[in-house]
C-alpha positions in Angstrom: 0.0 0.0 0.0 1.4 3.4 -1.0 1.6 6.1 1.7 2.8 9.1 -0.3 1.9 12.6 1.1 0.0 14.6 -1.4 -0.5 18.3 -2.0 -3.7 20.2 -1.0 -5.4 19.1 -4.3 -4.5 15.5 -3.6 -2.9 15.2 -7.1 0.8 15.8 -6.7 3.1 13.9 -4.3 4.6 16.5 -2.0 8.1 15.2 -2.5 7.8 14.8 -6.3 10.3 16.8 -8.4 7.5 17.3 -10.9 5.6 19.4 -8.4 8.4 22.0 -8.6 7.5 22.6 -12.3 3.7 22.4 -11.8 3.1 18.8 -13.0 0.6 16.7 -11.0 1.1 13.0 -10.4 -1.6 12.2 -12.9 0.1 14.4 -15.5 3.3 12.5 -14.9 1.6 9.1 -15.2 0.0 10.1 -18.5 3.3 11.5 -19.8 5.0 8.2 -18.8 2.3 6.3 -20.6 3.0 8.3 -23.8 6.7 7.6 -23.4 6.2 3.8 -22.8 3.4 3.2 -25.2 3.5 6.0 -27.9 0.9 4.2 -30.1 -1.7 3.3 -27.5 -4.2 6.0 -28.4 -6.6 7.7 -26.0 -8.3 4.4 -24.9 -5.0 2.7 -24.3 -3.5 5.6 -22.4 -6.7 5.7 -20.3 -6.3 2.0 -19.5 -2.6 2.5 -18.6 -3.4 5.4 -16.3 -6.6 3.9 -14.8 -8.6 6.9 -16.1 -11.3 7.7 -18.6 -10.6 8.7 -22.2 -12.3 12.0 -21.5 -9.9 12.8 -18.6 -6.9 11.7 -20.8 -8.0 14.2 -23.5 -8.4 16.9 -20.9 -5.0 16.3 -19.4 -3.4 16.0 -22.9 -4.4 19.7 -23.5 -2.5 20.6 -20.3 0.5 18.5 -21.3 0.5 20.2 -24.7 0.5 23.6 -23.0 3.3 22.5 -20.7 5.4 21.4 -23.7 5.5 17.7 -22.7 3.5 16.6 -25.8 3.6 17.6 -29.4 0.3 18.3 -31.2 -0.8 16.0 -34.0 0.7 16.8 -37.4 0.6 15.3 -40.9 3.0 12.5 -39.8 0.7 11.2 -37.0 -1.1 11.8 -33.8 -0.1 13.4 -30.6 3.3 12.4 -29.3 5.6 12.8 -26.3 8.4 15.4 -26.5 11.8 14.0 -25.6 12.0 14.4 -21.7 15.4 16.0 -21.8 14.0 18.8 -24.0 10.5 19.0 -22.4 11.8 19.1 -18.8 14.5 21.6 -19.6 11.8 23.9 -21.0 9.7 23.5 -17.9 12.7 24.4 -15.7 13.5 27.4 -17.8 9.9 28.6 -17.5 10.1 28.3 -13.7 13.4 30.1 -13.6 11.9 33.0 -15.6 8.9 33.1 -13.2 11.2 33.0 -10.2 13.3 35.9 -11.6 10.1 37.9 -12.2 9.0 37.2 -8.7 12.4 38.3 -7.3 12.2 41.5 -9.3 8.7 42.1 -7.9 10.1 41.5 -4.4 12.7 44.2 -5.0 10.0 46.7 -6.2 7.8 45.8 -3.2 10.8 46.2 -0.8 11.4 49.7 -2.1 7.8 50.6 -1.5 8.0 49.0 2.0 11.2 51.0 2.8 9.6 54.2 1.5 6.6 53.6 3.7 8.9 53.1 6.7 10.7 56.4 6.0 7.4 58.2 5.8 6.3 56.6 9.1 9.6 57.3 10.9 11.8 59.9 9.1 14.6 59.4 11.7 15.5 56.3 9.7 17.1 58.6 7.1 20.1 59.0 9.3 22.1 56.2 10.8 24.5 56.7 13.6 27.2 54.1 14.2 29.4 54.3 17.3 32.5 52.3 18.2 35.3 51.1 15.9 33.8 47.6 15.5 30.3 48.7 14.7 31.5 51.4 12.3 33.9 48.9 10.5 31.2 46.3 10.2 28.6 48.8 8.9 31.1 50.2 6.3 31.9 46.6 5.1 28.2 45.9 4.7 27.5 49.2 2.9 30.5 48.7 0.5 29.4 45.1 -0.3 25.8 46.2 -1.0 26.5 49.4 -2.8 25.6 49.6 -6.5 27.0 53.1 -7.2 28.5 54.9 -4.3 28.6 55.1 -0.5 28.2 58.6 1.0 28.8 59.2 4.7 29.7 61.9 7.2 32.7 61.2 9.3 34.3 62.9 12.3 37.5 62.2 14.2 38.7 60.0 15.7 39.2 58.0 12.5 39.4 54.3 12.3 42.9 54.1 10.9 45.9 54.9 13.1 47.7 58.1 12.4 51.2 57.4 11.4 54.2 58.6 13.4 55.0 61.1 10.7 55.0 64.7 12.0 52.4 66.9 10.4 53.8 70.3 9.7 51.9 73.4 8.8 53.6 75.2 6.0 
């Protein structure tokens, strides 16, 4: 007896790598049926997956949209796409979606920070005290800077003054 944990829809095993690219367990089973029995037809694939031909047709539309199946052409009926190509395409699509989400997060973070500044303008100025705190904060600012780091500084400075005599001429 199988004791796999499923997602909230009860379709995708929670630990399935297919879930990461939006493919349910039934989608995977049907795709496997296409790979193993390419000439089975709708009735055959329904038998292989334990489903109805109507559900197989419905899921075929989804697999076509995901790029796992090729549409029928003059050479024959619907066929599976090579898994190396199809899965690579699914991964690229998810990477693009993730990059768009990350960009959205950056935009939202900017709005969030602007809201914080409107709420508490004292955040515009940061005061760091102590050599360790100043050095750590400078390191962080330099690492995160995209263009420049501007700061006000007053003595005593972090670096030690050399033993060279400073003369006023």
